[in-house]
N, C-alpha and C positions, 0 to 999 in steps of 0.2 A: 669345693663349691657349696655355697650356702643355699638351702632350699627356701623358696618363697612359701608363704602360708598356703597359697593356692596349689602348690605342688605336694602338700602333705595330705595324708589321709588318716582318718580316725575311723576304725571299724570295730564294732562290738561283736564278739562271736558268742553265739548261744549254741551249746551242744544240746540238741533237743532229744536225742536218743542215742543209745549205743547199739541198737538193733542194726544189723547189717546183712546184706545178701552176698558178701564176700568174706573170706577168712584170710586176710593179708598177714603174713608172718610178723611184720614189724609195725603193726597198727599202734598208733600213739594214743588211741582212744579206748583201748581195752576191748575192742569188738571181736577179738578172735575167739573168745569163749562162747560156747552155745548158750551160756547163761547170761550173756550180755544183753540185758533188756531194760536198761534204764530208760524211762520216759519222763521228760520234763513235764511237771504238772502244768496244764495250760493256764490255769488261773494265776499261778505264781509267775509263769512266763509273761503273761500280759502285764502284771504289776512291774516286773523287771523291765519290760519294753517301755512302759510309760515312764519309768525312772530314767532310762537312757534318753527317751524323748525330751525330758526336762533338761538333762545335761546338755544335749545337743542344742536345744533352744537357747541356752545360755552361753553357747560357744561364741566368744567375742572375736575369735580369729577367723571365723567363717571358712574353715578348712573343709575339704571333702569329707563326708561322713556317711555312715550307713550301719547296717546290721547284717550279719551273716548267720543264717540258720544252717547248722551243720550237725554231723553225727559221727558216728555210724553212718547209716544211709538215711539222709534226711527225708527222702520220699517215703520211708517206712514209718515216719512219725504220724500217729493216727489223728492228730489235731492240726496238721499242716494247713489245710484249707481254712480252718477257723482262724488260725494265727495270721495267715496271709491277709485274710479279709479284715481282721482286727487292725493290723498295721495300716492297711490301705484306708480304712475308715476313720481311725483315731489319731494317726500320726502325720505330722507335717515334715519332720526332720529325719525320721527313721525310714530308710528305703531298704526293703528286704532283698537279700540275695540268698539263693539256696545253693549250698555246696552239695554236689551229688556225684556218684560214680556214673550216672547216666543210664544204667541198665533198665530202670523202670520208666524212663521218659516216654517211650512210645505207648505205654499202657496207662498213662495218667488219665484219671476221670475228667470228662468234659467240664465238670463244675470247677475243678482245680485249675484247669487251663483258663477258664473264664476269669477266675479270681486273679490269676497271674497277668492276664491281659489288662485288667483294671490297674494293677501295679504299674505296668508298662505305660499306660495312659497317664497316670499320675506322675511317674518318675521316668520320663523318656530317656534320660541319660543313664539310667540304672540297668545293669545286666541282671536279669532274673536268675540266671544259672551260672555257676562256676563248675566246670566238669573236671573232676580229678581222674586222670587217665591211669589205668592199671594194665598190667600185662595179661590181657584176656583176649578172647576172640571178638570183642566188641568193635564195631566199625565206628570209631570216634568221629571221623569226618562226617559220616551220615548224621550222627547225633548233634554235632555242632550246627549242621544245616537245619536240623529239626527245631532247635531252640533259638535260632537266630530270627 
C-alpha cells in the first residue's frame, strides 16, 4: 500500500535534557547515570527551532509536521516554559509536543499550563503531551485524563 503525502508525518525530535526522575535499565538516552545532566542551551535550541521552522515552511509536500521536545524527563528542562512560549510566538509550522513520563504533570506551574493552553489554541490538532508509560505505581489513566 502506497502512502499518500497526507498520511506521512515529519517530526523533529529535540532531546532537551538527560535529567530524569526515573532510572530505567534500558534507557536509550543515557539517563540512568546520576551524572546525566545534559541541558540543551536555550539560545542554541531557539536557533535550531527556527532552522526547522524554515525547513517546514519550504515543505512542498505539505505532510504533517511538528517538533517533539523530549529527554530524559522533558518537564525537568529548566527552560521549557520559555521554549514553549518561543515556539508559540515565533513559529507557524513547528507545533510542539512534549514527551514525558507524566510523573510531574500534576505539579506543573500554572504559568507553564497557561503557555501550553496557548499552544493548544494555536494548534488545536496538536497533542501537547505524549506519555511514555513505565512499569511504576503511576495511574496513567488518571494522567491521560489530566492532559486531555
